[in-house]
N, C-alpha and C positions, 0 to 999 in steps of 0.2 A: 292672188294679183296673177293672172292668166296675162300669157304675151303669144304673140301670135309668131312664129315663125316664120323668113322669108328666105325660101333656097333660094341658092345662083349658082345654077348648074356649074361655073366658074371657077366654082371656087371647092371642088371637089377635087379630091387625088383617086377616088379608085370607079370605072366607069359604072359599076354598079351603082354606086351613088350618085354618082352624075345624071344616069336616067333617072333617077327616083325623085330627083331634085327637077326636073324637066315634065316632068310626067304634071308634082306639081302643079308647077306655073304652068302650063297649060290646062289645069283641073283635070286629071285623069287618076289626079290621086290626090285624097285626102291629107290634111294638112295638121299635124298635129298641135293638139294645144297641149302649152304649157305650163303650169300650178307650179309657181316657184313656192310658192306658201306652202300647199299643200303635201307637198316633196318633203320639206325644209321637213313638217310638224312630224311624218312619217320616217323620217331620215333615223328623227330622235330614239325610239325604239330599238335600234340598232347600234346604237353611240355608243353605249355603254356593256361591259360583258359583264357575264352573270358571277364570277369570281371580282370583280368592282365591285359590285351592288353587293358584296356579302361581306362576315369583319376577315374573311381570306387578304381578300385583297386592299385593307387599310395598311 
């Protein structure tokens, strides 16, 4: 599931983030794509420690 980010310069806390969001709105910077399904599957590789995979973690 790919989702398009829609930056809103008024919702930023930092001036640099506001500038980046404004540049995305104006088309000066590429808006990143987020694929939650791919990210979630990749995160599963890091969700279990090596100890937990062994008998020592039982």
